[in-house]
N, C-alpha and C positions, 0 to 999 in steps of 0.2 A: 358330794356336797361341795368340796373344794373347787371342782371344775365349774359348778354352777355359780359359785361366788366369783370366780375369775371371769367367767363370761358376763355376768351381771356388771362387774366392775368396768369391763371394757365398754359395755353399752353406756353406762353412766358417764364415763369419762368422755366418750365421743359426743353424746348428746349434750352433756353438761358444758363441754368446751364451746359449742355454738350458742347454747343458751346464755352463758355468762357474757360472751362477746356481744350477743344481741342486746342484753340489758345495758352494757356499757355504751353501745352505739346510740341508745335512746337519749343519752345525756352528753353525747359528743358533739363536735362541731359539724353542723349541716350547712354547707356553703351554697349560697344562692346569689343571683343577681337580678335586679328588676330592670327589664328592657322589653321592647315591644317590636320584634321583627315580624315581618309578614310570614304567616304560616300556611302551608299547603297540606291539607289532610287527604291522603290517598287511601281509597277503599277499593281493593280488588274484590270482584265478586264473580262466583261461578255457581249457577243454579241455586241461588239463595232465595228466590221467590220474594214473598212479602217480608221475609226477615231483614232484607237489606234496608227497609224503611226505618227500623229501630237504629241501625248504625248511622244512617244519614241524619236522622233527626237529632241524635245525641251529639253528632259532630257539629251540626249547625247551632245547637243550643249551648255551646261552650261559652263560658264567661271570659271570652277573649275576643277582641274586636276585629283585629286585622287578620282575617283568615279566608281561605277559599277551600271548598270541598270538591274533590274530583273522584267520581266513581268510574271504575274501569270494569265494564262487563266483559269478562274473559270468555266470550263465545258461549254464553248460557243458552240452554235449550228450553228454558221455562220463561216465566214472566219477570225475570230480574230487571231487565232494562226498563220495562213498562212501569214496574213498581217504583224504581228509583226516579223515573221521569215524572211521577205524579206529585213530587214535592216541588212547589213553586218558590224558589229563592234565588236571587241574582248571584249569590255566592257559590251556587252549586252548578257543576257541569258533569254530564254523563257521556261517556264514550263507549262504543262497542268495538271490540277487537276480535280477531280470530283467536280461538282457544290455543294458548301456548304455555299456560302455567302461571303461577303467582308472580314469580320474579319478572317475567316478561311483561305482565300486566302492570306491575309497579313501575318498571322502567318506562313504559309508555306514559303512565301518569306523570312520572318525573319530567318527561319531555314536554308535557303540556302545562306544567305548573310554573308558578312565578315566585313562590315563597323562598325566603332565605333559610327557613327551617322547614324540613319535610317531616311530617308526622304520618306514620302508618297505623292503620287499624284494620280489623277484619269485618266482613259483611254480616257475621253472626255475633257481633260484639257491641256492647253499649258502653261508651265512655262516660265516666262521671263528669259532672259539669265543670270541675276545675282541672281536669286532666291535662289539657293543653297548656294552661297557665303554669302548672307545676312542672311539666316537662321543660318548658322554656326557661323557667327560673333556674334550672340546674345547669344551664350553659354559663357557669359563673366565670369562666376564663376562656381565652382564645384557644387553648389547647384541648378543651372539651369538645369532641367532634360528634358525640352521640350520647343519647340518654335513653334508658329503658325504664318502664314503669312497672306497676304491680298488676298481675293478672289474677282475677278471681273467677269463680265458676258459678254459672246460673243453674237453677234446678234443685229439687229436694229429694231425689232418690238416694239410696245409700251410695251408689257409684258416683253420682254427681257430688254428694257431700264429701265423699272420700277424696275426690279430685280437688274440691275447694280446700280441704284440709291440707292436701299435698301442696297446693300453691301458697297457702298460708305459711307452711313450713319453708318453702322456697323463699318467700319474702323474709322470713326470719334469718335464713342463711345469708341472703344478699345484704341485709342490714349489717349482719355480724362480720362478714368478710369481704363483701364486694361493693360497699357503698361508693367507693372511689375507684374501683377497678372491676367493672361488670363484665362477666363472661359472655352474656347473651342479652341483646336487646330484643325482647319478645315481639313477634310479629303483630299481635293485637294492640300493642301500645309501645311505640318506639319513636324517637325523634332524631333527626340527623341534620348536621349542617349541609346545606345544598352543595357547597363547593367541595366538601370532603367526599360526598357521594360521587360527584362527577369525577373527582381525581382517581377514584378506584374503578371507574367505568360503570357506575350505577350499582343496583342491587345484584348480588352474585346469583347466577342461575345454578341452583343446587336443590337437592331434595329437602335440605334444611336451610333455606335461603336466609332466614334471620340469623342463624348462628354463623354461616359462612360470610355473610355481609359484616357482621360484628367483628369477626376475626380479621377480615381484610381492612376494615376502617381503623382498627386499633393500630395499624402501622403508621397512621398519620397523627394520632393523638390519643386522648383519654376517652374512655366510655364510662359513664357513671350511672348510678341508680337513683331514681326519684320515687321513694316509697309512697308519697302522697298522690302521685299520678296513678289513678286506678281505672281498670276496665273490667267489665263483667262479660264473660264470653260463654258460649255453649261448648260443651265437651261431649265425648261419646257417652251414650246411654246404655250400651251393652258391652259385655266383657270382650266379645269378639271384635267390635269396633275399636275398643280401647287398645287391644293388643295390636291391631293393624296400625293404628296411629303411632303408638309408642315404638313399635318395631321400626317404622320408617324414620322416626326421630333418632333412635339409638344407632341404627346402621349408618345414618347420615353423620351422627356425632363421631362415630369411630373413624370415619374418613377425615375428619376435621379437628381431631383432638389438639388442644393447646389454646392459648389465648386467655387464660384466666384460671383462678383457683379451682372452681368446681368443674372445669373442663380439662384438668390435668390427669394424666394416666395414673399417677400415684394415688390421687384422690379417688379416682374411679375404683381402683382395685381395693383400696382400704375401705371404701364405702361398701363394696360387695362383701368383704370379710365381716364387717359389722352387721350387714343385712342377714348374713348366715346365722350370726348369733341371735339376732332379733327373731328369726324364724324358729330356731331350735330351743333357746333357753327358756322363754316364758312357758311354752307347753310342757317342757320337761319339769319345770318347777311345779306346775299344777299336777302332772301325772304322778310325780313322786311324793306329793303331799307337803312340799315346802311352801305352804300357803303364806307364811309371813314374808318370804322373799318375793313371792308372786304379787302380793298386795303392795309391797314396796316398789316393785317395778311399775305397776299400774299407777300408783300415786305419783311417782316421779315423772312419767311420761305425760300424765294429765296436767301436772303442775307446770311443766316446761312449755306446754301448749297453751295454757291459760293466759300467759302474758301476751303472746302474739294476738290471741283472740281479743283481748282488751284493747291493745294499742293499734292493731291493724284493722279492726272492725269485723271480726269473724263471728260466726255463730257459736253459742255456748256449747252446742252439741259437738262442734269440732274438737273441743277440749275434752269433754266428758267421754266421748267415744274414741278418742285418739289412740289409746293403746291397741284397740281392735283394728282401727284404720292403719296404724303403723305396721301391725303384723301382716295385714293384707298387702300393703305396698312392698314390704320386705320380700315376701314370697313372690309377688308379681315381678318385681324388677330383678330379683335373683334369677328367676326362670328366663326372663327376657335377655339378661346379660349373658348367661350361659349360651343361649341360642345365638347371640351375636358373636361371641368369641369363637364358637364353632364355625360359623360362617366365615369369619375373618381368617381362621387357621386354614380353612379349605379354599381360600382365595375366591370366595363368592361375593365379596363386597367390592 
């Protein structure tokens, strides 16, 4: 009984710390500036077919006047180029390049762009109408060199809802601890000062180009979070595809650790310790008949997720099912991280 209480207390302290910081952030100072630089939206695309149309249309439909949209077809073998070319708009340009990966495609787009602010999004993503405006507003001083927005997940399957809940939790953490010092500008919704990008040699060619670029550009200034700049994106629909995606991300992260609160080694290891408790304690409470403590855990996790759902625009099911989703992610990431640590120790990264 005592060990269960101790484990539960650690979980409550960890999640409660971020929850209360999140609540405080909702009433804190949110710095912005009204200005109107020219914006270039870069959309790299590889074998996206008709999906690229949604991304292009959402970029062109922004409530921001001075912008251009550049699609870089990264050597697609399907109808991506033709689909993107079907949109008739003088602000849109489409280029075809030899397949070389996302970072190279972005750098080609950068070379063809003329904007003072460079925004990136993905070909399987849909920007909300105010996304660009909200990104630009967060360049409130000259030392802000990049801004990241909020990523949400399209789709209604359990796995897609679980990923949306995950990104909602990430949004909560970013508001709580990274509003003014963001660790990662997400590829599907990020903005950079053009001159800062050029000073670091463009987008960094890496398996996790968004993280590597963020880390490099932070040497020149500050990277901040714009919670009201939101994009909806497609994510893996099968467990095997999810594992492959997150394996690539995590192994890339291990090579680039540093550059922010959630990318620190100590945070990573402490998070793994709490994940182990998340995996073990709730089932142990249920199996040993400590139903009062189990219900308390379920209520606490649901309650702490309810506020991000209300303030960030999530589905109610994200909160109601969050204890189950949390257990899934704890088990998933614990397995993934153990795999990554073994690879690291064996010198395979």
